[in-house]
C-alpha positions in Angstrom: 149.9 61.6 62.0 148.2 58.3 62.6 151.0 57.2 64.9 150.7 60.4 67.0 147.0 59.9 67.3 147.4 56.3 68.5 150.1 57.4 71.0 147.6 59.8 72.6 145.3 56.9 73.4 147.9 55.2 75.6 147.5 57.7 78.5 143.8 57.0 78.5 144.4 53.2 78.9 147.0 53.8 81.6 144.8 56.2 83.5 141.9 53.7 83.4 144.3 50.9 84.6 145.4 53.1 87.5 141.8 53.5 88.6 141.2 49.8 88.5 144.3 49.1 90.6 143.4 51.7 93.2 139.9 50.1 93.5 141.6 46.9 94.4 144.1 48.5 96.8 147.1 47.5 94.7 150.1 49.8 94.9 153.3 50.3 93.1 155.4 48.4 95.7 153.4 45.2 95.3 153.5 45.3 91.5 157.2 46.2 91.4 158.1 43.3 93.8 156.1 40.8 91.7 157.6 42.0 88.4 161.1 42.3 89.9 161.6 45.9 88.8 162.3 49.0 90.8 159.5 51.4 91.8 161.0 54.3 89.8 161.0 52.1 86.7 157.3 51.1 87.3 156.4 54.8 87.8 158.0 55.7 84.5 155.9 53.0 82.8 152.7 54.5 84.3 153.9 57.9 83.1 153.8 56.3 79.6 157.6 56.3 79.3 158.9 52.9 78.0 155.4 51.4 78.2 155.0 48.5 75.7 152.0 46.3 74.9 153.6 43.4 76.6 154.2 45.5 79.8 150.6 46.8 79.7 149.3 43.3 79.4 151.4 42.2 82.4 150.1 45.2 84.4 146.5 44.3 83.4 146.8 41.0 85.3 147.1 42.8 88.6 143.7 44.5 87.9 142.2 41.1 86.9 141.4 42.3 83.4 142.9 41.5 80.0 143.9 44.1 77.5 140.7 43.9 75.5 138.6 44.4 78.6 140.8 47.4 79.6 140.2 49.0 76.1 136.4 48.4 76.5 136.3 50.0 79.9 138.5 52.9 78.8 136.2 53.5 75.8 133.1 53.7 77.9 134.9 56.0 80.4 136.0 58.3 77.6 132.6 58.4 75.9 131.3 62.0 75.5 127.7 61.0 75.6 125.4 61.7 78.6 126.9 60.0 81.6 124.5 61.2 84.4 120.8 61.9 83.8 119.0 64.9 85.2 116.8 64.4 88.3 113.8 64.8 86.1 115.0 62.1 83.7 115.7 59.7 86.6 112.3 60.5 88.2 110.5 59.7 84.9 112.1 56.3 84.8 111.6 55.7 88.5 107.9 56.5 88.1 107.4 53.7 85.5 109.0 50.3 86.1 108.3 49.1 82.6 109.8 52.2 81.0 112.9 51.8 83.2 113.1 48.1 82.2 112.9 49.0 78.5 115.7 51.6 78.9 117.8 49.1 80.9 117.6 46.5 78.1 118.5 49.1 75.5 121.5 50.0 77.6 122.6 46.4 77.7 121.7 45.1 74.2 122.0 48.4 72.2 118.9 47.6 70.2 115.1 47.5 70.8 114.8 44.4 68.7 115.4 42.2 71.7 112.3 43.7 73.4 109.8 42.5 70.9 111.7 39.5 69.6 112.7 37.9 72.9 110.6 39.6 75.5 107.3 39.4 73.6 106.6 43.1 73.7 104.1 44.1 71.1 105.2 46.5 68.4 102.7 49.2 69.4 103.8 49.1 73.1 107.5 49.2 72.0 106.9 52.3 69.9 105.1 54.0 72.8 108.1 53.3 75.1 110.7 54.4 72.5 108.7 57.6 71.9 108.7 58.4 75.6 112.5 57.8 75.8 112.9 60.1 72.8 111.0 62.8 74.6 113.2 62.4 77.6 116.2 62.8 75.3 117.6 59.5 76.3 117.5 58.2 72.7 117.0 59.6 69.3 114.1 57.7 67.7 114.9 57.2 64.0 112.7 55.9 61.1 111.9 52.2 61.1 112.0 52.2 65.0 115.8 52.4 64.8 117.4 54.4 67.6 120.6 56.1 68.7 121.5 56.0 72.3 122.2 59.5 73.8 123.7 58.2 77.0 126.7 56.0 77.8 125.8 52.4 78.5 127.1 52.5 82.1 125.0 55.5 83.3 126.0 56.9 86.7 122.8 57.0 88.7 122.8 59.8 91.4 123.9 58.5 94.7 120.7 59.4 96.5 118.6 60.0 93.4 115.3 58.6 92.3 116.6 55.6 90.3 118.9 54.2 93.0 116.2 54.4 95.6 113.5 53.0 93.4 115.6 50.2 92.0 116.5 49.1 95.5 112.8 48.8 96.3 112.0 46.9 93.1 114.8 44.4 93.7 113.9 43.9 97.4 110.3 43.4 96.4 111.3 40.7 93.9 113.4 38.9 96.4 110.7 39.1 99.0 108.3 37.1 96.8 110.1 33.9 97.7 111.0 32.9 101.3 114.1 31.1 100.2 116.7 31.6 97.6 116.5 29.2 94.6 119.0 26.4 94.8 122.1 27.0 92.7 121.7 30.8 92.7 125.1 32.5 93.4 125.3 34.7 96.5 127.8 35.9 99.0 127.9 37.9 102.2 130.7 39.4 104.4 130.9 41.2 107.8 133.8 43.6 108.2 134.7 46.7 110.2 135.4 49.7 107.9 136.5 53.3 108.3 134.9 56.2 106.3 138.0 56.1 104.0 137.5 52.4 103.3 133.8 53.0 102.5 134.9 55.3 99.7 137.1 52.5 98.4 134.2 50.0 98.8 132.1 52.2 96.5 134.9 52.2 93.9 135.1 48.4 94.2 131.3 48.1 93.7 131.5 50.2 90.5 134.4 48.1 89.3 132.4 44.9 90.0 129.5 46.4 88.0 131.8 47.0 85.0 132.9 43.3 85.2 129.3 42.1 85.3 128.6 44.3 82.2 131.6 42.8 80.4 130.2 39.3 81.3 126.9 40.3 79.7 128.6 41.7 76.6 130.5 38.4 76.2 127.2 36.5 76.5 125.7 38.5 73.6 128.4 37.3 71.3 128.5 33.7 72.7 126.7 30.6 71.5 122.9 30.8 71.3 122.5 29.0 74.6 119.3 29.7 76.6 119.6 32.9 78.6 117.5 34.7 81.2 117.6 38.2 82.8 119.0 38.4 86.4 119.1 41.3 88.7 122.1 41.9 91.0 122.1 44.2 94.0 125.3 45.0 95.8 124.7 47.0 98.9 126.3 47.7 102.3 124.4 48.2 105.5 125.6 49.6 108.8 125.0 47.1 111.6 124.3 48.4 115.2 125.7 45.9 117.6 124.4 47.7 120.6 121.4 45.4 120.8 123.5 42.3 121.4 123.2 40.8 124.8 125.9 41.7 127.3 128.5 39.2 128.2 127.1 37.1 131.0 128.6 37.6 134.4 130.5 34.7 136.0 128.6 33.5 139.0 130.7 32.5 141.9 130.3 29.2 143.7 
């Protein structure tokens, strides 16, 4: 019975791997050519026929994840807890930056201890925030200020919902406080022409990047006790109207 139960978990891992590969635009042909196997053979593997741990590990490299990371991502995706909040729940968080920050730290650390031990939040204030999150049914507040999270850790905020809009304003306000980016801070920018279909893929890539950032944070929690600080990352696309560019100057005859 145990063997049958474990076998049922393989399709979940393979389905998650397929999503990661699609987000990177990697198809069967590219993988088959690199691994020197036929496309029908590769498709059988993705149908969980003849799939082995070694083959799964090889396929993971194309998605730039290892097997442990794939299991962690799959586990989060298969979690039955609340994945998307109601508009009312999102609005309550958007209306109170501190409450949203407390919830965000709980999502990342899994424990309110970090709030009063590392962030210097007083116990009374912590209890107040936890009580409000309990009333919103985002956590179950237990005796001794212990808690049980009622949502998945990678909550899917509504595309045009209160939290996405408000967080964008908060982050832009933080960046606007300084006229220049601090030296050594990582950043990147790109200018591309994209179709509507590519925009959908871009959104999938952003979600995948967020998962990788969360994995990086999870690894830091278990790493050496080196000094750490909180950082906010905002990944956004913006349509650029080139109509305002000056026209090409006319050649003047001599």
